[in-house]
C-alpha positions in Angstrom: 44.0 15.6 6.1 46.2 16.5 9.2 46.5 20.1 12.1 49.8 19.7 12.2 52.7 17.8 11.1 56.1 18.0 12.5 58.2 17.2 10.1 62.3 16.0 9.9 63.6 15.5 13.4 65.1 13.0 15.2 62.6 11.1 16.9 62.6 10.1 20.5 59.6 8.5 20.3 59.6 6.3 24.2 56.8 3.6 22.7 56.5 -0.4 23.6 60.1 -0.9 21.7 62.0 2.6 22.5 61.7 3.4 18.4 63.6 6.5 17.7 63.4 7.2 13.6 66.5 9.2 13.0 64.6 11.6 10.2 60.8 11.3 10.8 57.9 13.6 11.8 55.0 13.5 13.1 51.2 13.7 12.7 48.4 15.4 14.7 44.3 15.7 14.1 42.6 16.8 16.8 45.0 17.1 19.6 46.2 13.5 19.1 48.8 12.0 17.2 47.8 10.7 14.1 50.8 9.2 12.0 54.4 8.8 13.2 57.5 7.3 11.6 60.1 8.5 8.4 59.8 11.7 7.4 58.7 11.0 3.5 56.8 8.8 4.6 54.4 11.3 6.9 54.7 14.1 4.3 53.7 12.3 1.7 50.4 10.9 3.2 49.3 13.2 5.3 48.7 17.2 4.1 48.2 19.6 7.6 47.1 23.4 7.7 51.0 23.5 9.2 54.4 22.4 8.9 57.0 23.1 11.7 60.3 22.1 9.8 62.4 20.2 12.5 65.9 20.0 10.6 68.5 19.8 13.2 66.0 19.1 16.7 64.7 16.1 18.3 61.6 15.7 19.1 60.9 14.0 22.5 57.3 13.4 24.8 56.1 16.1 27.0 57.9 15.7 29.8 55.5 15.0 33.5 56.9 16.6 36.9 55.3 14.1 39.3 56.0 15.8 42.5 55.6 19.5 43.2 53.4 21.7 45.6 51.9 24.7 44.1 52.8 28.2 46.0 56.5 27.4 46.2 56.8 29.5 43.0 56.3 32.8 45.2 58.3 31.6 48.0 61.5 30.6 46.5 64.7 30.8 49.1 63.1 33.2 51.2 64.0 33.0 55.0 66.2 29.6 53.7 68.6 28.6 55.4 68.0 30.6 58.8 66.6 27.7 60.8 63.3 26.2 60.4 61.6 29.5 58.8 61.1 28.7 55.3 59.0 25.8 56.3 57.9 28.3 58.9 56.5 30.6 56.6 55.0 28.1 54.4 53.0 27.3 57.4 51.6 31.2 57.9 51.2 31.4 54.2 49.3 28.0 52.8 46.9 29.0 55.7 46.7 32.7 56.7 48.9 35.7 54.0 47.4 33.6 50.8 44.0 35.0 48.7 42.9 33.2 45.3 44.8 35.9 43.7 48.7 34.8 45.5 47.2 31.3 44.3 46.2 32.5 40.7 49.3 34.7 39.6 51.3 31.9 41.7 50.3 29.1 39.4 50.6 30.5 36.2 54.2 31.6 37.2 54.8 27.4 37.5 52.5 26.8 35.0 54.3 28.8 32.9 58.2 27.9 33.8 56.6 24.2 33.0 56.1 25.1 29.5 59.3 27.5 29.4 60.9 23.6 30.4 59.3 21.7 27.7 57.0 20.0 31.2 53.5 20.0 30.3 52.2 17.6 32.7 52.9 18.0 36.3 51.6 16.8 39.8 50.8 20.0 42.3 50.0 19.7 46.0 48.0 22.7 46.6 50.1 24.1 49.3 53.6 21.9 51.5 54.7 23.0 54.4 54.1 20.3 56.4 52.2 18.6 54.5 49.5 21.9 54.7 46.5 22.6 52.3 44.1 24.9 51.5 41.6 23.3 51.4 39.7 24.7 54.1 37.5 26.7 50.7 37.4 25.7 47.2 38.4 29.8 46.2 41.7 29.3 46.5 41.8 25.7 44.7 39.8 26.4 42.0 42.0 29.8 41.2 44.8 28.0 41.3 43.3 25.8 38.7 42.5 28.7 36.7 46.3 30.2 36.5 47.5 26.4 35.1 43.8 26.5 33.0 45.7 30.1 31.5 48.8 29.0 30.9 46.9 25.3 28.3 48.9 22.6 30.5 48.7 19.1 32.0 48.1 19.6 36.1 47.2 17.1 38.6 46.0 19.1 41.8 46.5 17.5 44.9 44.0 18.6 47.7 43.7 17.4 50.8 42.6 18.1 54.1 45.3 18.9 57.2 47.0 16.4 59.4 45.1 16.2 62.5 43.8 16.8 64.8 41.6 19.6 64.2 40.0 22.7 64.1 43.0 23.8 62.4 43.1 27.8 62.6 43.3 29.0 58.3 42.5 32.8 58.0 40.6 35.2 54.4 41.9 38.2 53.3 39.2 41.4 54.1 38.3 44.4 51.8 41.5 46.2 53.6 43.7 42.7 53.6 43.6 42.1 56.8 43.4 38.5 58.5 40.1 36.9 59.4 40.4 34.0 61.2 38.8 31.1 61.1 38.7 27.4 63.4 38.8 24.8 59.9 37.7 21.3 60.6 38.4 17.8 58.9 35.2 18.0 57.3 35.1 21.4 55.7 37.8 20.6 54.2 36.7 17.4 52.7 33.8 19.4 51.3 36.1 21.7 49.8 38.3 18.5 48.1 34.9 17.3 46.8 33.8 20.8 45.4 37.2 20.6 43.8 36.2 16.6 42.6 33.4 18.6 41.0 34.4 21.5 39.5 37.6 20.0 38.1 39.1 16.9 37.7 38.9 16.7 33.2 37.9 19.2 33.3 40.2 20.4 29.9 43.8 19.6 30.9 43.4 19.5 34.5 43.0 16.6 37.2 43.0 16.4 41.1 44.3 14.1 43.4 43.3 13.7 47.2 45.9 13.7 49.9 46.3 12.7 53.7 50.2 14.0 55.0 51.7 11.0 56.1 51.9 9.1 59.8 55.3 8.6 61.2 56.7 6.6 64.2 57.1 10.1 65.2 54.0 11.2 65.1 52.6 8.8 66.9 54.8 9.5 69.9 54.2 12.9 69.5 50.0 12.6 69.8 48.2 11.8 72.2 46.7 7.9 71.6 43.4 9.7 70.2 44.8 12.1 68.4 46.4 9.3 66.8 43.4 7.6 66.3 41.6 10.2 64.8 44.4 11.0 62.2 43.9 6.9 60.7 40.0 7.5 60.9 41.2 10.3 58.6 44.0 8.7 56.4 41.4 5.9 55.3 38.4 8.2 54.4 40.8 10.8 52.2 41.4 7.4 51.0 38.3 5.7 50.1 37.2 8.6 48.7 39.8 8.0 46.4 38.9 5.6 45.3 35.4 6.3 45.5 35.9 8.6 42.8 38.1 7.2 40.4 41.7 9.8 41.6 44.9 9.2 42.5 45.9 9.1 46.0 49.1 10.9 47.0 51.3 11.5 50.4 54.7 14.0 50.6 57.7 12.9 52.4 57.4 8.7 53.1 60.8 6.7 54.7 61.6 5.0 56.8 58.6 2.9 58.8 56.0 5.1 57.3 55.8 3.2 54.2 55.3 -0.3 56.3 51.9 1.7 57.8 49.9 2.4 54.9 50.1 -1.1 53.6 48.7 -1.5 57.3 45.8 1.0 57.0 44.7 -0.5 53.1 46.6 2.9 51.8 49.3 1.1 49.1 48.0 0.0 45.8 48.3 1.4 42.1 46.7 4.2 42.5 48.8 5.4 44.4 51.5 8.1 44.9 54.2 8.1 46.9 56.9 10.5 47.4 60.3 11.8 48.8 60.7 7.3 49.9 64.2 7.9 51.5 65.3 5.5 54.0 62.9 2.3 53.2 63.8 -1.2 55.4 64.1 -3.9 52.7 60.3 -5.2 53.1 58.9 -2.3 52.5 61.1 -2.2 48.6 59.4 -5.1 47.9 55.4 -3.9 49.5 55.6 -1.2 46.8 56.7 -4.1 43.7 53.2 -6.2 45.5 50.6 -3.6 45.4 52.1 -2.1 42.7 52.1 1.5 44.8 54.0 4.4 42.4 57.4 5.9 44.0 58.7 10.1 42.8 61.6 10.2 43.2 62.9 13.5 44.1 66.7 14.0 43.5 66.3 17.3 43.6 64.6 18.0 47.3 66.3 18.6 50.4 65.3 15.1 51.8 67.3 13.5 49.2 69.7 14.6 51.1 68.5 13.9 54.4 68.4 10.2 53.5 68.1 7.9 50.4 65.6 7.1 48.4 66.7 3.8 47.1 65.1 4.1 44.0 67.8 2.0 42.0 66.7 -0.7 44.4 63.0 0.0 44.0 62.8 -0.7 40.6 64.8 -3.3 40.0 61.7 -5.3 42.0 60.0 -5.0 39.6 58.3 -1.0 41.3 57.1 2.0 39.0 60.1 5.2 40.2 59.5 8.3 38.6 60.9 12.0 38.4 60.2 15.1 40.5 60.9 18.1 40.5 60.0 19.3 44.3 58.5 22.2 43.3 61.0 26.0 42.6 61.3 25.8 46.6 63.7 26.7 48.5 66.4 26.5 46.3 65.5 24.2 42.6 63.6 24.6 39.8 60.9 23.3 37.5 63.6 21.9 35.0 63.2 18.1 34.3 66.9 17.4 32.8 68.6 19.0 35.7 66.7 16.6 37.9 67.1 13.4 35.6 71.0 14.5 35.3 71.2 14.5 39.5 69.3 11.3 39.7 72.1 10.0 37.5 74.4 10.9 39.8 73.0 10.9 43.3 72.5 6.6 42.6 76.2 6.6 40.5 78.2 8.0 43.8 75.7 5.9 46.2 77.2 2.9 44.4 79.9 4.3 43.3 79.6 2.6 39.7 78.3 4.7 37.0 76.4 2.5 35.1 73.8 3.1 37.5 71.0 4.4 36.5 72.2 4.9 32.5 70.6 7.8 30.9 67.5 5.8 28.7 66.0 4.9 32.0 66.4 8.3 33.3 64.7 9.5 30.9 61.5 7.1 31.8 61.1 8.9 34.2 59.9 11.6 33.2 58.3 10.2 30.1 55.9 6.9 30.0 57.5 5.6 33.8 55.8 9.0 35.3 52.9 8.2 33.2 52.4 5.4 34.6 52.6 6.7 38.3 50.0 9.2 37.8 47.6 6.2 35.4 48.0 8.1 32.2 49.9 6.0 30.1 46.8 5.5 27.6 47.1 9.4 27.4 50.6 10.3 28.0 54.2 9.2 27.8 54.8 8.3 24.7 54.3 9.5 21.0 52.1 6.6 19.6 49.8 7.3 16.7 46.5 7.8 18.9 47.8 8.9 22.8 47.7 12.9 23.4 49.5 14.8 20.9 52.2 16.2 23.4 55.2 16.3 22.4 58.3 19.3 22.6 60.9 20.1 20.0 64.5 20.3 21.1 67.1 23.2 19.4 70.0 21.0 18.9 71.9 24.0 17.6 73.6 24.6 20.3 77.6 24.9 21.1 76.6 22.5 23.9 74.7 20.0 22.6 77.2 19.7 18.8 77.6 17.6 17.4 74.7 16.2 16.5 74.9 12.9 17.1 73.5 9.8 19.7 70.9 12.2 20.4 69.1 10.2 23.4 72.8 10.1 25.2 72.6 14.6 23.9 69.1 15.4 25.3 69.8 14.1 28.8 72.9 14.0 29.7 73.8 18.0 28.0 70.4 19.8 27.3 68.7 21.7 29.9 65.2 23.5 29.8 65.5 26.5 28.2 66.6 24.8 24.9 63.4 23.6 24.4 61.9 25.7 21.5 58.0 24.2 20.9 55.8 22.9 23.3 52.3 21.2 21.6 49.9 20.1 24.7 47.2 17.9 23.3 47.8 19.1 19.8 47.7 22.8 21.0 51.2 24.9 19.6 51.3 27.0 23.9 55.2 27.6 22.5 56.8 28.8 19.4 61.0 29.2 19.2 60.9 29.4 23.3 58.4 32.1 23.5 54.5 31.4 24.6 52.2 32.0 21.8 48.9 32.6 24.1 50.5 34.1 27.8 52.0 37.7 27.9 54.9 36.7 29.5 55.5 40.3 31.5 52.8 40.4 32.8 52.4 37.4 34.5 55.9 37.6 35.5 54.6 41.5 36.5 51.8 39.9 38.4 54.1 37.4 40.2 56.0 40.0 41.5 53.0 42.1 43.4 51.4 39.5 45.2 54.4 38.0 46.1 55.9 41.2 47.5 52.1 41.5 48.9 52.7 38.2 50.9 56.6 39.6 52.3 54.8 42.3 53.5 51.7 40.8 54.5 54.1 38.7 57.1 56.5 41.4 57.7 59.3 38.8 56.7 61.6 42.1 55.0 64.3 40.8 56.9 63.9 37.4 55.6 65.2 38.5 52.0 68.3 39.5 53.5 71.5 37.0 53.2 72.3 34.8 56.5 75.6 34.7 58.9 78.6 32.6 56.8 76.6 33.2 53.6 79.9 34.8 52.5 83.5 33.2 53.4 82.8 29.9 54.7 82.8 26.9 53.9 79.5 26.0 55.7 76.8 27.4 57.7 78.1 28.1 61.4 76.0 26.0 64.1 72.3 27.6 65.3 72.6 28.4 68.7 71.2 25.9 70.6 
């Protein structure tokens, strides 16, 4: 007996054989995949409480986003392309202008966007800017986790201390919503991280990861020697805790030379996920394969404009590379179809070769390879008996997806997140007919709007909503004043 049978779809399994079952069915029970195969075989073998007629649809494993930032959903384009204002806004919001209500509202909005686009699992760093995490108190991370749990998607929430030196100034909000600043030590941030691991790691669909900011050459040049030495010590303390607690370790913003440094500090390994990784040296590419360190490639991010992630070269050496959205700010979305397409064009343009990054490999980078990058490939990432029942249905009855043939090509080259009709996470139907089943979407949106308005007013930053000079009528923005 099955709980649910999805019947008559084209199933792209992403299993070890990469089977594509033209007219197949999937039986689900107790949150897991019970059986998968030809429609006649599965439908006759399993009765179910519910049967979804999936004729004319494509079934895929739920998509996975391996790098994004919590908090970004309420900031997006604010101050963008106006000097460094967007990053400055992030830094201020994530330390002084974001009460727990902000993190709860943003988490629900971001998780709902992921759900709507068929992203059933994603990494979310609890902050951004210069890797400023909201780890002065566990209440902020807990508010975020509560928000994600309300929507029901899977999330790997990355938390960690800010880069040395400490103390760092944070602020809570008082009853009148005024900032009450206070100093926060490295030790306090680590205590917050331990608390969040204890509370949330492995609870429901949530996991916790640990993070320490990247240490690059310019940081050593800019920091006094004793501060840099302390930053090194802190990075190793965080890494040791990640190994002790068996959680993923991640770093945001590797580029030329920083990966060598991470290796020298003992940070690499198969439980490490490094994002961006632009302009790597050849020996750093080899290091990723040798140490089995995973790479989060963000082809739509600004970092990928400033430098190139050698994703093709990394994969050809044997490294695991997966795709991340880098979150919905300042200029992106959580639509992993968009990021697959961007990745293909990005690397084909670099090599001037349309044979680079076949669509099947791009799809692997948001399914089974992404699951490997998170250490979750025994649980999610492909449709196989015994794995978690995380899957999505794509409605092919749309002009841009017709004629319906060569479905693995169609869904990678032509589909977008709005073509996702049904989403199942852990055997539970969360999206049906393109609408959330257990979530009041209007309430989530209204709450997000309200918290965004409050955040803008706390900053006194209404002017950051204006269109910048050069937005209209120019081929490029004017140069910033010296």
